[in-house]
C-alpha positions as CSV (number, residue, x, y, z in Angstrom):
1,M,9.0,-11.3,-4.8
2,L,10.3,-10.1,-1.6
3,V,7.0,-9.7,0.7
4,K,9.3,-10.2,4.4
5,H,10.2,-6.9,5.4
6,H,6.2,-6.4,4.4
7,L,5.3,-9.1,7.7
8,H,7.4,-7.9,10.1
9,H,4.2,-6.8,12.1
10,I,2.5,-10.3,11.5
11,A,3.2,-12.1,14.7
12,N,5.0,-15.7,13.4
13,H,5.5,-18.5,15.7
14,P,6.9,-21.5,13.4
15,E,6.2,-23.9,16.3
16,R,2.5,-23.5,15.9
17,R,2.5,-22.8,12.4
18,P,-0.5,-25.0,10.6
19,F,1.7,-27.2,8.6
20,H,-1.4,-28.8,6.7
21,L,-2.8,-26.0,5.3
22,K,-3.1,-26.3,2.2
23,S,-2.3,-23.4,-1.0
24,P,-4.3,-23.2,-3.0
25,T,-3.9,-22.6,-7.3
26,L,-3.8,-21.2,-10.2
27,P,-7.7,-21.2,-10.3
28,D,-8.6,-20.9,-7.7
29,L,-7.9,-17.0,-8.1
30,E,-9.3,-16.6,-11.4
31,S,-12.3,-18.5,-10.4
32,L,-12.5,-16.3,-6.9
33,A,-11.4,-12.7,-9.4
34,R,-14.4,-13.8,-11.7
35,R,-17.0,-14.7,-9.3
36,A,-15.9,-11.1,-7.5
37,G,-16.0,-9.6,-11.1
38,E,-19.9,-10.3,-10.8
39,I,-20.2,-8.1,-8.2
40,L,-19.0,-5.8,-9.3
41,R,-20.6,-5.3,-12.7
42,A,-24.1,-6.7,-11.1
43,G,-24.1,-2.9,-9.4
44,Y,-22.1,-1.0,-12.5
45,G,-24.1,2.1,-13.2
46,Q,-26.7,1.7,-9.9
47,L,-26.6,4.1,-7.9
48,H,-23.8,4.0,-5.2
49,N,-23.8,4.3,-1.1
50,I,-20.1,6.5,-1.0
51,D,-17.6,6.5,1.7
52,H,-15.0,9.3,1.7
53,K,-11.8,7.3,3.3
54,G,-9.8,11.1,2.2
55,V,-10.9,14.5,0.3
56,I,-11.0,12.3,-3.2
57,D,-10.2,8.9,-2.2
58,L,-13.7,6.4,-1.7
59,V,-15.6,3.4,-1.1
60,T,-18.5,2.5,-2.0
61,E,-20.5,0.1,-0.5
62,I,-20.2,-2.5,-3.8
63,D,-16.1,-2.2,-2.6
64,Q,-17.2,-3.8,1.1
65,K,-19.8,-6.7,-0.4
66,A,-16.9,-8.1,-3.5
67,E,-14.7,-7.7,-0.1
68,A,-16.5,-9.9,2.1
69,F,-17.4,-12.5,-1.0
70,L,-13.9,-12.9,-1.0
71,L,-12.7,-13.1,2.7
72,N,-15.3,-15.6,3.3
73,E,-14.8,-17.8,0.0
74,I,-11.0,-17.5,0.8
75,S,-10.6,-18.4,4.7
76,L,-13.6,-21.0,3.8
77,N,-11.4,-22.4,1.3
78,F,-8.1,-22.3,2.4
79,P,-8.2,-21.9,6.6
80,G,-5.5,-20.2,7.9
81,H,-4.3,-18.0,5.7
82,H,-3.8,-14.9,6.2
83,L,-5.3,-12.3,4.3
84,I,-4.2,-8.5,3.5
85,A,-7.7,-7.0,2.2
86,E,-7.9,-3.3,1.3
87,E,-11.4,-1.9,3.3
88,S,-11.4,-4.2,6.2
89,G,-7.6,-4.8,6.5
90,G,-8.3,-8.7,5.6
91,V,-8.1,-11.6,8.9
92,T,-5.1,-12.3,10.8
93,G,-3.0,-15.8,10.0
94,D,-0.1,-18.1,8.7
95,A,2.2,-15.4,7.6
96,A,4.0,-18.3,5.2
97,Q,0.3,-18.4,3.3
98,I,-0.7,-14.6,2.8
99,W,-3.2,-13.4,0.4
100,Y,-3.8,-9.6,-1.3
101,I,-7.2,-8.6,-1.5
102,D,-8.2,-5.3,-4.0
103,P,-12.4,-6.7,-4.1
104,L,-12.3,-3.5,-6.5
105,D,-9.8,-1.7,-7.4
106,G,-10.7,2.5,-10.0
107,T,-12.9,2.8,-7.0
108,V,-13.3,5.9,-8.2
109,N,-14.0,5.2,-11.9
110,Y,-16.6,2.8,-11.1
111,A,-18.3,5.2,-9.1
112,H,-18.3,7.5,-12.3
113,N,-19.7,5.2,-14.6
114,I,-16.1,4.7,-16.2
115,P,-15.9,0.9,-16.8
116,I,-11.8,1.0,-16.2
117,F,-11.2,-0.9,-13.0
118,S,-10.6,-4.6,-11.3
119,I,-10.1,-7.3,-8.6
120,S,-7.2,-8.4,-7.8
121,L,-5.5,-11.4,-5.9
122,A,-2.3,-12.5,-5.0
123,F,-0.5,-14.9,-3.3
124,A,2.8,-14.9,-1.4
125,Q,4.7,-18.7,0.3
126,D,7.2,-18.1,2.7
127,G,8.3,-14.4,1.4
128,H,7.6,-15.3,-2.2
129,T,4.4,-14.4,-4.3
130,K,3.7,-17.1,-6.7
131,L,0.3,-16.4,-7.8
132,G,-1.3,-13.4,-9.2
133,V,-5.2,-13.0,-11.1
134,V,-6.1,-9.0,-12.2
135,Y,-9.5,-9.4,-13.5
136,E,-11.4,-7.1,-15.6
137,P,-15.1,-8.2,-15.7
138,M,-16.4,-5.4,-18.2
139,R,-14.3,-6.2,-20.8
140,D,-14.0,-9.9,-19.3
141,E,-10.2,-10.1,-19.5
142,C,-8.3,-11.8,-16.2
143,F,-4.4,-11.5,-16.4
144,S,-2.8,-14.3,-14.5
145,A,0.5,-15.3,-13.9
146,E,2.1,-18.2,-12.2
147,H,6.2,-17.6,-10.4
148,G,8.2,-19.6,-13.3
149,R,5.9,-20.5,-15.8
150,G,4.9,-17.4,-17.1
151,A,1.6,-14.9,-17.5
152,W,-0.9,-15.2,-19.1
153,L,-4.5,-13.2,-20.6
154,N,-8.3,-15.4,-20.6
155,G,-5.6,-18.3,-21.1
156,K,-2.8,-16.8,-24.0
157,P,0.2,-15.7,-23.1
158,I,1.5,-12.4,-23.4
159,S,4.8,-10.8,-22.9
160,V,6.0,-6.7,-23.0
161,S,7.0,-5.1,-25.7
162,A,9.5,-4.9,-27.4
163,T,10.1,-0.9,-27.7
164,A,13.3,0.2,-27.7
165,Q,12.9,4.2,-27.7
166,L,11.6,6.2,-25.1
167,A,10.5,8.3,-27.8
168,D,8.2,5.8,-29.5
169,S,7.1,4.6,-25.5
170,L,3.5,5.0,-24.4
171,L,3.9,5.1,-20.5
172,V,1.1,5.0,-17.9
173,T,0.7,5.9,-13.9
174,G,-0.9,7.3,-11.5
175,F,-1.2,9.9,-8.2
176,P,-2.0,9.8,-4.8
177,Y,-5.1,10.0,-3.3
178,D,-3.3,13.4,-1.2
179,T,-1.7,15.2,-4.3
180,W,-3.8,18.1,-2.7
181,E,-1.9,18.1,0.3
182,N,1.9,15.7,-0.4
183,P,4.1,17.5,-2.2
184,I,5.0,13.6,-3.1
185,N,2.5,13.9,-6.0
186,N,4.7,13.0,-8.6
187,L,3.0,15.7,-10.8
188,D,6.8,16.3,-11.2
189,N,7.3,12.9,-13.1
190,F,4.5,13.7,-14.9
191,A,6.0,16.6,-16.9
192,K,9.3,14.3,-16.9
193,F,7.8,12.1,-19.4
194,A,5.5,14.1,-21.0
195,V,7.9,15.6,-23.5
196,C,10.4,13.0,-23.5
197,T,8.0,10.3,-24.5
198,R,4.8,9.4,-27.1
199,G,2.8,10.0,-24.3
200,V,1.0,9.5,-19.9
201,R,-1.9,7.9,-19.6
202,R,-3.8,7.8,-16.4
203,L,-6.5,4.6,-16.3
204,G,-6.9,4.5,-12.8
205,S,-6.5,1.1,-11.9
206,A,-3.0,0.7,-10.2
207,A,-2.9,-3.3,-11.1
208,L,-4.3,-3.0,-14.3
209,D,-1.6,-0.3,-15.4
210,L,0.7,-3.0,-14.4
211,C,-1.3,-5.8,-16.6
212,Y,-1.7,-3.2,-19.5
213,V,2.6,-3.1,-19.3
214,A,2.2,-7.3,-19.4
215,A,0.6,-7.7,-22.4
216,G,2.3,-5.2,-24.6
217,R,-0.2,-2.3,-24.9
218,F,2.2,0.6,-22.8
219,D,5.5,-0.3,-22.5
220,G,6.1,1.0,-19.4
221,Y,4.2,1.7,-15.7
222,W,5.7,4.2,-12.5
223,E,3.5,5.4,-9.4
224,V,4.3,6.7,-5.7
225,R,2.9,5.6,-2.7
226,L,0.7,2.7,-3.9
227,E,-0.7,0.1,-0.7
228,A,0.8,-4.0,-1.2
229,W,-3.1,-5.0,-2.7
230,D,-2.4,-2.5,-5.4
231,V,0.7,-4.3,-7.0
232,A,1.1,-7.8,-6.3
233,A,-0.3,-9.1,-8.8
234,G,0.5,-7.4,-11.1
235,A,4.4,-6.8,-10.6
236,L,3.9,-10.7,-11.0
237,I,2.1,-10.6,-13.9
238,V,5.0,-8.3,-15.2
239,R,7.7,-10.0,-14.2
240,E,6.1,-13.4,-15.6
241,A,5.9,-11.5,-19.2
242,G,9.4,-11.0,-18.9
243,G,9.3,-6.8,-17.9
244,M,11.4,-5.6,-14.7
245,V,10.0,-4.3,-12.0
246,T,11.5,-2.5,-9.1
247,N,11.0,0.0,-6.5
248,L,12.4,3.3,-7.2
249,Q,15.6,3.0,-5.3
250,G,16.2,1.0,-8.0
251,G,15.3,-2.6,-5.6
252,P,12.8,-5.5,-6.2
253,D,10.6,-5.3,-3.2
254,V,7.1,-3.2,-5.0
255,I,5.6,-5.0,-1.4
256,S,6.8,-3.4,1.7
257,P,6.1,0.5,2.9
258,P,7.0,3.0,1.3
259,Q,5.8,1.9,-1.5
260,S,6.7,2.7,-5.4
261,V,6.6,0.4,-8.2
262,L,8.6,0.9,-12.1
263,A,7.8,-1.6,-14.9
264,A,8.9,-1.3,-17.7
265,N,10.5,-4.1,-20.9
266,P,14.2,-4.5,-19.9
267,T,15.1,-1.6,-22.5
268,L,13.5,0.7,-21.5
269,H,13.1,-0.1,-17.7
270,P,16.7,1.7,-17.3
271,L,15.8,4.6,-19.2
272,M,12.6,5.0,-17.5
273,M,14.6,5.6,-13.9
274,A,17.5,7.8,-15.3
275,V,14.7,10.5,-16.2
276,L,13.3,9.5,-12.5
277,E,17.0,9.9,-10.8
278,G,17.0,13.8,-13.0
279,K,20.5,11.9,-15.5
């Protein structure tokens, strides 16, 4: 997965780069995600301090606690890496070693005691995503992938569905937090797919949407106006599970803003693209 365009704002001077930087392994990411999941489980169902980043965009103290844990652990074990995180912005480091961190993807669900949320971690090296993990703590499901080696759910290989027709497909999507004010809100696309598929779901966690496509639970997923930490891990997991992932213009870059994503099995992907293009 190309991430180079996302890094134009990061100062990167090769002559100053610490070449001794340690690279993580997939078990490293899995361990971090599971330990952060313990924080989310411990806080689930409790009263929370809820702040608003937007009209319907929430953040809780648990988001912040889980992110602080992840930033601290990664900085201690992989010093000098560049960390991009949802709540704090992250830690500036070497642009050749980048982490994308979402400590709680599905905060609105979490705040409403709906047990559909996840932790998403991805590691990119030299502009390409190498490792991705999405952990769903309430079901103890750990989705993972390593570039060129495949995708797994709790250690067992997964693959995208073989559904060949939109009429037989079950899709999933999401909507931006400023749907009330912004006309680019995905509602028109939702209506298009609602009348030509078996159904369209909305779970509330982009990372899980992608992983459910990778595991064949959903046949396809699309969304507009996301953030890099929402999709970096999940996109790799879908690709390693045999799926196609592009932006809505058909290009491979789903990291650089303005972000959008279309993920599906290889047969459905062009069929979904045609619907999105109004063909």
